[in-house]
ChimeraX commands (.cxc) that place a marker at each C-alpha (Angstrom):
marker #1 position -83.59,-167.41,-142.82 radius 0.5
marker #1 position -81.62,-164.89,-143.59 radius 0.5
marker #1 position -82.59,-163.30,-147.10 radius 0.5
marker #1 position -79.36,-160.39,-146.91 radius 0.5
marker #1 position -77.14,-163.19,-146.25 radius 0.5
marker #1 position -78.70,-164.96,-149.42 radius 0.5
marker #1 position -78.69,-162.16,-151.46 radius 0.5
marker #1 position -74.96,-161.23,-150.59 radius 0.5
marker #1 position -73.93,-164.97,-151.82 radius 0.5
marker #1 position -75.41,-164.07,-155.02 radius 0.5
marker #1 position -73.60,-160.83,-155.44 radius 0.5
marker #1 position -70.25,-162.47,-154.46 radius 0.5
marker #1 position -70.77,-165.86,-156.43 radius 0.5
marker #1 position -71.80,-162.95,-159.79 radius 0.5
marker #1 position -68.57,-161.10,-158.93 radius 0.5
marker #1 position -66.78,-164.73,-159.26 radius 0.5
marker #1 position -68.31,-165.23,-162.40 radius 0.5
marker #1 position -67.60,-161.89,-163.87 radius 0.5
marker #1 position -63.84,-162.22,-163.06 radius 0.5
marker #1 position -63.85,-165.36,-164.70 radius 0.5
marker #1 position -65.68,-164.02,-168.05 radius 0.5
marker #1 position -63.75,-160.99,-168.44 radius 0.5
marker #1 position -59.87,-161.03,-168.85 radius 0.5
marker #1 position -59.54,-157.03,-168.44 radius 0.5
marker #1 position -60.28,-158.25,-164.45 radius 0.5
marker #1 position -56.95,-160.11,-164.41 radius 0.5
marker #1 position -54.86,-160.00,-167.34 radius 0.5
marker #1 position -52.12,-157.77,-166.59 radius 0.5
marker #1 position -53.38,-157.24,-162.97 radius 0.5
marker #1 position -50.34,-155.54,-161.90 radius 0.5
marker #1 position -49.49,-153.13,-165.19 radius 0.5
marker #1 position -50.11,-149.73,-164.37 radius 0.5
marker #1 position -50.76,-149.10,-167.87 radius 0.5
marker #1 position -54.08,-151.29,-167.76 radius 0.5
marker #1 position -55.82,-149.07,-164.98 radius 0.5
marker #1 position -57.02,-145.51,-165.26 radius 0.5
marker #1 position -58.32,-143.40,-162.68 radius 0.5
marker #1 position -61.29,-141.49,-163.95 radius 0.5
marker #1 position -62.46,-138.06,-162.92 radius 0.5
marker #1 position -65.90,-137.73,-161.73 radius 0.5
marker #1 position -66.21,-134.26,-160.13 radius 0.5
marker #1 position -67.77,-135.68,-157.15 radius 0.5
marker #1 position -65.59,-136.62,-154.47 radius 0.5
marker #1 position -68.35,-139.35,-153.24 radius 0.5
marker #1 position -68.06,-140.87,-156.66 radius 0.5
marker #1 position -65.01,-143.05,-157.21 radius 0.5
marker #1 position -64.56,-144.15,-160.91 radius 0.5
marker #1 position -61.69,-145.95,-162.70 radius 0.5
marker #1 position -60.96,-148.29,-165.90 radius 0.5
marker #1 position -59.22,-151.45,-166.62 radius 0.5
marker #1 position -58.20,-152.89,-169.94 radius 0.5
marker #1 position -56.87,-156.02,-170.52 radius 0.5
marker #1 position -57.21,-159.48,-172.89 radius 0.5
marker #1 position -58.62,-156.85,-175.21 radius 0.5
marker #1 position -61.73,-155.32,-173.63 radius 0.5
marker #1 position -62.02,-152.20,-171.32 radius 0.5
marker #1 position -64.32,-152.30,-168.35 radius 0.5
marker #1 position -65.59,-149.15,-166.17 radius 0.5
marker #1 position -66.07,-149.19,-162.70 radius 0.5
marker #1 position -68.24,-146.65,-160.66 radius 0.5
marker #1 position -68.82,-146.69,-157.30 radius 0.5
marker #1 position -71.27,-144.32,-155.10 radius 0.5
marker #1 position -69.39,-143.82,-151.56 radius 0.5
marker #1 position -72.63,-141.90,-150.03 radius 0.5
marker #1 position -75.91,-142.55,-148.66 radius 0.5
marker #1 position -77.50,-140.33,-151.41 radius 0.5
marker #1 position -78.94,-141.70,-154.66 radius 0.5
marker #1 position -76.44,-140.07,-157.48 radius 0.5
marker #1 position -79.25,-139.94,-160.32 radius 0.5
marker #1 position -76.68,-137.96,-162.64 radius 0.5
marker #1 position -72.81,-139.30,-161.85 radius 0.5
marker #1 position -70.67,-137.94,-164.46 radius 0.5
marker #1 position -67.88,-139.75,-165.31 radius 0.5
marker #1 position -64.91,-138.52,-167.68 radius 0.5
marker #1 position -65.01,-141.46,-170.65 radius 0.5
marker #1 position -63.33,-140.76,-173.92 radius 0.5
marker #1 position -64.23,-143.96,-175.38 radius 0.5
marker #1 position -67.50,-143.32,-177.75 radius 0.5
marker #1 position -68.52,-147.20,-177.80 radius 0.5
marker #1 position -71.53,-147.89,-175.79 radius 0.5
marker #1 position -71.31,-149.28,-172.47 radius 0.5
marker #1 position -73.49,-152.15,-171.44 radius 0.5
marker #1 position -73.63,-152.82,-167.62 radius 0.5
marker #1 position -72.65,-156.01,-166.72 radius 0.5
marker #1 position -73.34,-155.95,-162.78 radius 0.5
marker #1 position -74.48,-153.86,-160.03 radius 0.5
marker #1 position -74.85,-154.33,-156.60 radius 0.5
marker #1 position -78.06,-152.40,-156.44 radius 0.5
marker #1 position -79.84,-155.16,-158.72 radius 0.5
marker #1 position -83.02,-156.92,-156.54 radius 0.5
marker #1 position -81.21,-160.54,-156.54 radius 0.5
marker #1 position -78.37,-158.81,-154.56 radius 0.5
marker #1 position -81.28,-157.23,-151.92 radius 0.5
marker #1 position -81.48,-153.62,-153.65 radius 0.5
marker #1 position -84.09,-151.60,-155.25 radius 0.5
marker #1 position -83.23,-152.60,-158.96 radius 0.5
marker #1 position -81.74,-149.43,-160.16 radius 0.5
marker #1 position -80.26,-149.98,-163.37 radius 0.5
marker #1 position -78.68,-148.66,-166.14 radius 0.5
marker #1 position -79.44,-149.44,-169.64 radius 0.5
marker #1 position -76.95,-149.39,-172.85 radius 0.5
marker #1 position -75.38,-146.11,-171.94 radius 0.5
marker #1 position -73.77,-144.17,-175.15 radius 0.5
marker #1 position -70.84,-141.73,-174.14 radius 0.5
marker #1 position -71.18,-138.35,-175.05 radius 0.5
marker #1 position -69.04,-134.87,-174.90 radius 0.5
marker #1 position -66.57,-136.95,-173.24 radius 0.5
marker #1 position -67.87,-138.35,-170.71 radius 0.5
marker #1 position -70.90,-140.49,-169.69 radius 0.5
marker #1 position -73.89,-140.18,-167.28 radius 0.5
marker #1 position -74.97,-142.74,-165.02 radius 0.5
marker #1 position -77.48,-143.76,-161.93 radius 0.5
marker #1 position -75.78,-145.15,-158.97 radius 0.5
marker #1 position -77.99,-146.06,-156.04 radius 0.5
marker #1 position -76.74,-145.35,-152.34 radius 0.5
marker #1 position -73.09,-147.50,-151.45 radius 0.5
marker #1 position -73.50,-149.11,-154.62 radius 0.5
marker #1 position -71.03,-149.84,-157.32 radius 0.5
marker #1 position -71.81,-150.82,-161.10 radius 0.5
marker #1 position -69.36,-152.55,-163.91 radius 0.5
marker #1 position -69.81,-151.64,-167.55 radius 0.5
marker #1 position -68.23,-153.03,-170.75 radius 0.5
marker #1 position -67.06,-150.88,-173.60 radius 0.5
marker #1 position -68.70,-152.26,-176.86 radius 0.5
marker #1 position -67.79,-155.07,-178.59 radius 0.5
marker #1 position -66.26,-158.76,-177.10 radius 0.5
marker #1 position -66.93,-157.57,-173.24 radius 0.5
marker #1 position -70.42,-156.46,-173.83 radius 0.5
marker #1 position -71.44,-159.39,-175.86 radius 0.5
marker #1 position -70.09,-161.73,-172.79 radius 0.5
marker #1 position -72.69,-160.06,-170.45 radius 0.5
marker #1 position -73.66,-162.50,-167.77 radius 0.5
marker #1 position -76.84,-164.41,-167.40 radius 0.5
marker #1 position -79.13,-163.59,-164.44 radius 0.5
marker #1 position -78.04,-167.49,-162.69 radius 0.5
marker #1 position -75.25,-170.25,-163.55 radius 0.5
marker #1 position -73.03,-172.42,-162.15 radius 0.5
marker #1 position -69.54,-170.39,-161.89 radius 0.5
marker #1 position -66.74,-172.66,-163.97 radius 0.5
marker #1 position -63.51,-173.55,-162.21 radius 0.5
marker #1 position -60.83,-171.38,-163.00 radius 0.5
marker #1 position -57.87,-172.92,-164.57 radius 0.5
marker #1 position -54.81,-172.97,-162.82 radius 0.5
marker #1 position -53.26,-175.16,-160.10 radius 0.5
marker #1 position -56.55,-175.49,-158.57 radius 0.5
marker #1 position -55.19,-172.73,-155.83 radius 0.5
marker #1 position -57.63,-170.93,-154.09 radius 0.5
marker #1 position -58.16,-167.27,-155.92 radius 0.5
marker #1 position -56.07,-168.63,-158.85 radius 0.5
marker #1 position -57.11,-166.85,-162.27 radius 0.5
marker #1 position -56.70,-168.34,-165.24 radius 0.5
marker #1 position -53.22,-168.73,-166.26 radius 0.5
marker #1 position -52.02,-168.19,-162.93 radius 0.5
marker #1 position -50.94,-170.17,-160.55 radius 0.5
marker #1 position -50.43,-170.26,-156.98 radius 0.5
marker #1 position -47.44,-167.83,-155.71 radius 0.5
marker #1 position -47.66,-165.13,-159.07 radius 0.5
marker #1 position -50.09,-162.96,-156.78 radius 0.5
marker link #1:1,2 radius 0.2
marker link #1:2,3 radius 0.2
marker link #1:3,4 radius 0.2
marker link #1:4,5 radius 0.2
marker link #1:5,6 radius 0.2
marker link #1:6,7 radius 0.2
marker link #1:7,8 radius 0.2
marker link #1:8,9 radius 0.2
marker link #1:9,10 radius 0.2
marker link #1:10,11 radius 0.2
marker link #1:11,12 radius 0.2
marker link #1:12,13 radius 0.2
marker link #1:13,14 radius 0.2
marker link #1:14,15 radius 0.2
marker link #1:15,16 radius 0.2
marker link #1:16,17 radius 0.2
marker link #1:17,18 radius 0.2
marker link #1:18,19 radius 0.2
marker link #1:19,20 radius 0.2
marker link #1:20,21 radius 0.2
marker link #1:21,22 radius 0.2
marker link #1:22,23 radius 0.2
marker link #1:23,24 radius 0.2
marker link #1:24,25 radius 0.2
marker link #1:25,26 radius 0.2
marker link #1:26,27 radius 0.2
marker link #1:27,28 radius 0.2
marker link #1:28,29 radius 0.2
marker link #1:29,30 radius 0.2
marker link #1:30,31 radius 0.2
marker link #1:31,32 radius 0.2
marker link #1:32,33 radius 0.2
marker link #1:33,34 radius 0.2
marker link #1:34,35 radius 0.2
marker link #1:35,36 radius 0.2
marker link #1:36,37 radius 0.2
marker link #1:37,38 radius 0.2
marker link #1:38,39 radius 0.2
marker link #1:39,40 radius 0.2
marker link #1:40,41 radius 0.2
marker link #1:41,42 radius 0.2
marker link #1:42,43 radius 0.2
marker link #1:43,44 radius 0.2
marker link #1:44,45 radius 0.2
marker link #1:45,46 radius 0.2
marker link #1:46,47 radius 0.2
marker link #1:47,48 radius 0.2
marker link #1:48,49 radius 0.2
marker link #1:49,50 radius 0.2
marker link #1:50,51 radius 0.2
marker link #1:51,52 radius 0.2
marker link #1:52,53 radius 0.2
marker link #1:53,54 radius 0.2
marker link #1:54,55 radius 0.2
marker link #1:55,56 radius 0.2
marker link #1:56,57 radius 0.2
marker link #1:57,58 radius 0.2
marker link #1:58,59 radius 0.2
marker link #1:59,60 radius 0.2
marker link #1:60,61 radius 0.2
marker link #1:61,62 radius 0.2
marker link #1:62,63 radius 0.2
marker link #1:63,64 radius 0.2
marker link #1:64,65 radius 0.2
marker link #1:65,66 radius 0.2
marker link #1:66,67 radius 0.2
marker link #1:67,68 radius 0.2
marker link #1:68,69 radius 0.2
marker link #1:69,70 radius 0.2
marker link #1:70,71 radius 0.2
marker link #1:71,72 radius 0.2
marker link #1:72,73 radius 0.2
marker link #1:73,74 radius 0.2
marker link #1:74,75 radius 0.2
marker link #1:75,76 radius 0.2
marker link #1:76,77 radius 0.2
marker link #1:77,78 radius 0.2
marker link #1:78,79 radius 0.2
marker link #1:79,80 radius 0.2
marker link #1:80,81 radius 0.2
marker link #1:81,82 radius 0.2
marker link #1:82,83 radius 0.2
marker link #1:83,84 radius 0.2
marker link #1:84,85 radius 0.2
marker link #1:85,86 radius 0.2
marker link #1:86,87 radius 0.2
marker link #1:87,88 radius 0.2
marker link #1:88,89 radius 0.2
marker link #1:89,90 radius 0.2
marker link #1:90,91 radius 0.2
marker link #1:91,92 radius 0.2
marker link #1:92,93 radius 0.2
marker link #1:93,94 radius 0.2
marker link #1:94,95 radius 0.2
marker link #1:95,96 radius 0.2
marker link #1:96,97 radius 0.2
marker link #1:97,98 radius 0.2
marker link #1:98,99 radius 0.2
marker link #1:99,100 radius 0.2
marker link #1:100,101 radius 0.2
marker link #1:101,102 radius 0.2
marker link #1:102,103 radius 0.2
marker link #1:103,104 radius 0.2
marker link #1:104,105 radius 0.2
marker link #1:105,106 radius 0.2
marker link #1:106,107 radius 0.2
marker link #1:107,108 radius 0.2
marker link #1:108,109 radius 0.2
marker link #1:109,110 radius 0.2
marker link #1:110,111 radius 0.2
marker link #1:111,112 radius 0.2
marker link #1:112,113 radius 0.2
marker link #1:113,114 radius 0.2
marker link #1:114,115 radius 0.2
marker link #1:115,116 radius 0.2
marker link #1:116,117 radius 0.2
marker link #1:117,118 radius 0.2
marker link #1:118,119 radius 0.2
marker link #1:119,120 radius 0.2
marker link #1:120,121 radius 0.2
marker link #1:121,122 radius 0.2
marker link #1:122,123 radius 0.2
marker link #1:123,124 radius 0.2
marker link #1:124,125 radius 0.2
marker link #1:125,126 radius 0.2
marker link #1:126,127 radius 0.2
marker link #1:127,128 radius 0.2
marker link #1:128,129 radius 0.2
marker link #1:129,130 radius 0.2
marker link #1:130,131 radius 0.2
marker link #1:131,132 radius 0.2
marker link #1:132,133 radius 0.2
marker link #1:133,134 radius 0.2
marker link #1:134,135 radius 0.2
marker link #1:135,136 radius 0.2
marker link #1:136,137 radius 0.2
marker link #1:137,138 radius 0.2
marker link #1:138,139 radius 0.2
marker link #1:139,140 radius 0.2
marker link #1:140,141 radius 0.2
marker link #1:141,142 radius 0.2
marker link #1:142,143 radius 0.2
marker link #1:143,144 radius 0.2
marker link #1:144,145 radius 0.2
marker link #1:145,146 radius 0.2
marker link #1:146,147 radius 0.2
marker link #1:147,148 radius 0.2
marker link #1:148,149 radius 0.2
marker link #1:149,150 radius 0.2
marker link #1:150,151 radius 0.2
marker link #1:151,152 radius 0.2
marker link #1:152,153 radius 0.2
marker link #1:153,154 radius 0.2
marker link #1:154,155 radius 0.2
marker link #1:155,156 radius 0.2
marker link #1:156,157 radius 0.2
marker link #1:157,158 radius 0.2
view
């Protein structure tokens, strides 16, 4: 009865699947060397990277109500970027604006961000190969079964 609620549920489930599939989201979670803020030159675009488990992910968020057709992010890695998730996907109730594979150049990458959207990219290698399929059931995380536990972490280690 509520299509936007169902779209939000799909987005939240996809984020959970992404978390389980990409160790950069939980490996070394509290180690500051695994986090890097990235320069965007735009106060309405926030970007950072996470490394861990042998992979590196880039996160870009549009904090404004305006479409950012050429959001620039400082990115020194030359490996191609593959979009793993974009909150503007149609299955999440968005307009379907997506970024194809991106080739960083001149110390940065240019991407498109819908209003109030977030996009997550894998930097080449294994992370990009593990892009999520459009629909599948999420596996249960390893650990002691405590709510929110990640692979290799039990309750009480948060």
